[in-house]
N, C-alpha and C positions, 0 to 999 in steps of 0.2 A: 515826042521824047527828045530831051536835050542831049548834046554831045556827052556831057558828064554822065547822064543816065546810061547812055550806050556803053561808055567805058566801064561803068560799074558792073554790067552784065558779065564782064570777063574777069572780074576780081571778087566775085561774090564769096562771102565767108561761109564756113560750114554752118553757121547759125541760120543764114538766110535759106540755104538749101533745106535745112531741117524744118523750117517753117513754111516754105512754099511747096515742098513735096515734089520737086522736080527730079529729073534724072532717074526715073524708075526703069526697071528692067535692064540693068547693066549686064553686059555679057563680057566677062573678063577672063583672062587666061589663068586666074587664080582659083576659079570655082571648081567644085567637085559635086558629085551627085548627092552625097550624104556626109554628115560629119558627126562625130561622137568622140568623147574623151576615152572611149575604149580602144580607139585606133592606136596603132603603134606610132603613128605620126604625132608630132607635137603641133597642136592646132592653135594658131594665133588669130584672134579676132580684132579687127581694127575699128576704131571709133568713128572713122570717116572714110570717104572715098579714096582710092589709091592715087592721090596726087603727090606732088613733091614734098608735102609735109612728111612723108615716110621715105625720104631720100635714102637714109642710112639702110633701110630694109631692102629697097630695090637694088642698091649697089651690092649689098651682101649676097642677095640671091643671085645676081648676075655674075658676080665674081666667084661664086661657088664656096663662100666661106662656111655656110651651114653644112653643105655636102662634105666639105673637107673635115668637118668635125664628126661626121657620121650621123648628123642630125637630119631626120626626115621632117621637114617643116611644111605645113600647109598654112596658107594665109587666106583669111576670109575678110574681104573688104566690107566696110560699113557704108552708111549713107542714109538718106532720108527714109527709105523703106526697109531698112535692116534693123534688127534688134540691137540695142546698145550692148557693148561688151559685158557690162555688169550683169545683164540678163542672160547673155549667151553662156558665160562662165558659170553662173548659178544653175543653169539648166544642163550643165555638163555637156554642152555642145562645143566648148573650146577650153583649152587649158590656161590660156593667158590672154589678156587684152589690155587696152589702154583706156583711161578714164580721167576726168577731172576730179579734183579733191572732194568737193561737196557731194556730188552724185555718188562717188565711191563710198564716202563716209556714210551716206544715207543707206546704201546697200548693206554696209556692215552693221549699222544700227537695226536693220531689219533681220539680222541673224546670219548673214553670210560671213564666213571666216576668211576674209580676204587679207592678203599680205602684199604690201608695196615692195617691189624689188628694184625700182629705178624710176627715173623720170627722163623722158626724151628731151624735154625742154625745162630744165630746172629754173631757168629765167623765164618768167611768165610772158607770153607774147602779146598781152593786151597793153594798150596805152591810150593816151588822150591826144587828139589833134586840136590845136588851138591856133588862133591867128594873132598877128601883132597888135590888132586893135583891142584885144582883151586876152592876153596870154594866160595860160594855166600850165605852168612849168614846174611848180614846186608846191609844197604843202601850204605855204602862206597864201598862195593864190587860189586855193580850192574854195574857200568860203565865199558865198554869195554868187557862185558861178551857176550857169544854166547848162546842165549836162544833157547832151543828145544821146539817148540810149536806145538799143534795139529791143530788149526784152527783159524778162525777170532775172536772168543770170547777170546781165550787165548792171541792172538796178542794184542787185545784191552786192556786187563788187564795189560800186560807188558808196553804198550805205556802209559797208564794212570798212572801206578806206577812211571814211570820216570817223567811225567809231574807234578804229585802231589808232588814229591820231588824236583821240580825245577832243574832237571838234564838235561844236554844236551843229545840229543838222540844218545849217544855213545854206541850202542849195535848192535847185529846182530840177526835177527829172522830166525830160521831154521826150516822148516816144517818137522815133523816126525810123526810116528804112535803112538800107545798107549802103547808101551813098553819102559821102560827106557834103553833098550839095546843100543840105539844110544848114550846115555850118557856114558855107560861103554866102548863103542868103541871109545870114544874121538871125536864124531861128534859135541859136544857142551860142554858148561861149566855148564849149569843149565837146568834141565828138569822140565817143568811145570807139576805139578801133583795134585792129590787130596790126602790130608794127610791120608785119610781113604782107599786109593786104591793102587797106584803103589808102595809105600814103602813096602807093604806086599810082593810084588814080590821079592824084594831084601832080605827081611827077610827070605823068604822061601828058598833062595839060600844060607843062612847061613851068610849073611852080617849083620853087626851090626850098627844100627843107632847111630850116635855120634862118631863112630870109622871108619867104612868103608865107610860110606856115611852120609850126613847131610840132614835133612828135616827141612826147614824153612817155617813156615806158611806165606802166602802172607800178612797177617795183620802186621807182623813185618817189612815189607817194606813200610808200610803206606797205603796199600789198605785195609781199614777196612770197607768193604761193607757187610752188613748182607746178608745171602743167604736163599733160600727156603722161600720166603716171602708169607705169607697167605694173600689173598686179596679177596674182594667182590665188587659187585656193590653197590654204595651208596644207591640205592633204597632197596636192600636186607638188608643192615645194618639197615635201618630205619624201615623196616616192619617185620624183623625176628631176631631182636636183641637178645631176650632171647635164641633162639635156637643157635645162634652163640656163645653166652657166654657159653652155655652148651657144645658146640663143643670144644671150647678152654679149658674149665675145664676138659673135658674128656681126651684131649690130654696131659694136664699137669699131670693128674693122671697117665696116661700111661707112660709118661716120667719118673716119679718118681719111678715107679715099674721097669722100664727098667734099670735104673741106678743101681739098687740093684742086678739084675741078667741078664746080657747081653745075656746069652745063651738062656734064655726063649724066648725073642723076635726073636732071630735068628732062633730058632726052628719053631716058627710060620711062619716066612717068607719062610723057606725052605720047610716045610711040609704042609702048608695050603694056605696062601695067595699068595705065589709065587711058588706053587708046580710045575707049568709047566715050570719053568725057569731053572731048572737044577742047582740050587744053592748048594754050598758046606757049610755044617754047620760050620766047623772050620773057614772058611774064613769069613762067615757072622758074626760069633761071634766076631772075631778079628776086623772086620770093625766096629761092634757095639761098642766095647770097645774104639776104636779110636775116634768115633764121640761123645762120652760122653762130653768132654770138650767144644764142639761146641754149646751146648744147651743154654749157658748163657755167656755173656760178663762179665769178672771179674769186680766186683764192681757195676754191674747194678741192677736194681730194682728186677729182677727175670728172670726165664727161658722164652725164646721166646721174650724177651723185646727188643724194639728198642727205644732209647732215642731221644729226640729232638736234642741233640748233634750229635748223629749218623746221623740223617737226614740232618742237616745243615752243618756238618763238614766232613762227609764222603760220604753219598749217592749223595748229590747234587754236590759237587766238582768233584766226579768221572764222573757224567753226563756232567758237563761243559767241562772237559778236553777231553772227548770223542767226543766233537763237537756238543753236543745237546744244543740247545738254546730255548728261549721262554718257560721255564719250568713252570709248574703250581705252584700256591701258596703252599708252604710246609704245611700250615695248613689244606689244603684240601686233601692231598694225604695220610695222616696217621691218625689213631685214635686208641690209646692204651687204651681207656676207657673200652672197652670190656674185654681186658686182665686184667685190674685192677679189674673189677667185678669178674672175675674168680678167681683171687688171693684172693679177699676178702672172697669169698665163701669157699675157701680151706684154709683160714688163712695163706697164704703165705706172 
C-alpha cells in the first residue's frame, strides 16, 4: 500500500463507505430502541454517518437551540447499513431527512408526496481535480478529457454536465477508486472529487492547490444542483409546521456558530456524535472549513436557500438531461416558506 493509499483511508467519501459496506454496528449516543412518526418527537433521519458534514446540527443540539424552541428532536444517523432517508420517511419511520436531488425525485416519481424545505449545501460539493499538464478548469477544457469517476452517480453528473452545456459527448469515463492516485499516475485528466474531501489528500502530501493541482467546483461547469436537500412528507409539513420551522431555525443558529469556530463542531463530531467512527480532529476541522462556502449560494436570500431559479433552471434541467420525464409540477415539490419563517424569527 502506498502512502497516498494510506492517507486515503482517512478521507474516504460517503460513496466509498456505501460501496465497501464498512462501519457496521455503530453504537451512537443518538440511537433509541424504536422510532415511528407517531412519536411526539420530531425524528430526523440522516443520509450519512454523524461526521462533520452535519456540523450545524451538532452545534444546535449541543447549544440547546432545539430545546429552547420546545422541540423534541431525535436524530437517526445513516450509513452503509442504514436505509436511506427517502425510504425511512416513506415508511413513516422519520419525519424529515436529507437526500440528493435525483434519488429524491425518483422517490417522488414512485408516488411519494415529498416537499423540499431547504438545502444544507446549496452549492454542490462536487468538483474536478486536474493537473497543470492537462488542466480541466472551465467548460472549454471539458471536451476530449478523460474523467476518473467512482460510480454511476458520478458518471451521470459528468454526462449531464456535457448535455447542459450542449457539448458533444467527446469524453472518456474511466472507473477508479476513491483516491486521486490514478490522476497522479496519469490514468486520466480529471478526477471527480468532493471539494471537502480528496483535495485534502493532496494537501497532506505537500501539494498546493492552484499550483500543483487545480480544484474546480462542478458548479463552474454549469452543474449547479443544490445538495443535501431537506425534505418532508406534505402531510408532515401541514400537521407539524411549527416544529419544522423550529428545526430549520435551530440548524441556522448552529450554522452561524459553526462558521465562527470550525474546530468546535469538528470536536463534537470526533468526540461525541461520531465517537465510534475513528475520525481525525485535524481532518474534520479542515473539512469543516472547506464546506463553509457551500452553505449559501452567493447573492441568494440566505443560508440553505433554494430559489425558484435554482429549481427551474438547474434542478429540473439536470433531471431532464438525465432521462427523467413526466416530472411533477415544480410548485408542488418545493416550499421555502418555512425557511422564510425561520429567517424572520432570527432577523436574517
